[in-house]
Phi, psi and omega in degrees: 000132177241137176266124185243117185266149175221124188239134182222146168225162191267318188234172180291338183282343177277155173223148180274002194295321180298321182289320175303317181294323182287326186281322175298317182294329175289345179109015180275124177274323180246125184230132179253125178246143192213146169245108182192162178288140181296335178287340186277130179271342177273081185235111183305314185296326178288318172309312184298319184295313182301317178296331180289334185293119173253169178316133170079354178283165181228130172270129187237134179232163174280318180220150181302323185294342176286340181265310185205147179269338185244149175297321180294323176294319184294314178301324173297320176294317180296324178298319178298317177298318183294320178300331181271358179078023185251167181244170181225139179221132175251122182296327180262005180228157181283049180233116175213103188288356176268004175238156177300320180295316177302315181294327178290315178300325184287328177288334170289310177309315176300323176295316181295315179304315179302319179290325177299310181295328183288323175297321179296313177309308180302312183298322182290321175300319182294320179298316179294326182289316176300322180287330173292325178293341180256015176079012176259135186238129182280184175101174182286120181300327177296317175291320182296321182272358175076028180285112186300309183301309178299320179297321179293324178300314182292316180293324176292328182288318176300317182294321179291322181295317178298315181296326182290320187297314189290326185289336175295335180250000187297328178303334181276328186257340182302308181307313178298318178297316180295325184280328192249343182262146000266016182295325181256145174296161178296332179293321182285323173300320182289328178289328178294319183289325179300315179296332177272006179074018178285146183232157173287167178306323181280002178091356177279173178278153182284143167244169180304314185288320182290325179290323177299321178292318176298320182294325178298318183285324177296321184286326175300319183275002176089009186275337181224163174286145183293334175312329183295334178281351184296155179289144178296120184299139170286128186223164166301148182315312181296319180291325179292332176286326174304312182293321179294324181292316182295319179288329173300316180300325182282330187257331182289142176298320180231087183282064175286164174295326179290319175301319180294320175303310183291326178300308180300321174293327179289333171279356176068031179279134176280152179286170180307331184260007177093001178277174188253340176260130176271131176262150180302329179295322177296320178293319181296319179298313184294328175288328170307313179292322182297318179289324176291331176274000180083009178278342176233147172278149184268076182228155185278160175235140180310126192298334178300343180273342187265129179291163180284146185234156173284137183076180184253112178291169178303145185303324182289346180242019177292327176230131188253146177202000000 
């Protein structure tokens, strides 16, 4: 577990020294300091601090107001950390999401935030209604008036922003898509990305539908082959297992027989006999079929990575690759 500190001041006249001292005393080895308004959400150092948070890490601040000025922004940050499996701690407030008391305080804050959002919605509706009664209509004038040139410019700007957001995380997902599609379903690829800690541009976990949409955009922009968008072919159960094993050999960092068995169990694949626990012999048998079907090349893998088996396996499969 790593403690990642964040310190912020608003003006040049202020200094983060006192915050830095408190964060170091709390055990923070890495501290991000920033000069920016607390009302601003575009803070580069805060983004870097959030991006560095891995599962079981904790983001630490001296006081809540150093992190966010509004309850909605605070809850948004905490939800981002929670999606990453990380925690949050404020030294000067009773909030520590790694403890039961802190989680309870967070639930109260969440209820207050929901109440605040409801009030904002009511005020917004009342303001829009008052504006309509005075003949004013909100929204983009070009879109409202149906001006084609301006409307295309607005849509192009929105599309460019979505592409830019996706390209920030494309380095995490493109290798998985290229290696696993279309042999694996989008849901399976998304689960694999989730286990590796990959996240969507908004910080949330990938779903099959979201990943498929992202892949369509990447294919349109020329970052992946269109063939990755093809439907996962329907196969007999036995053929499907052969394909899964072949894909596991290509995608796992160390594709030993034991690692492939653990991978299949992690995907909740049933064995050919309907069991949930995979034996090394079952994996070996499927590998034999994968080689015979041309799904795998008959080339060696260092024997130190392969677990010992009963009997002598076929020569072509003593080392799998």
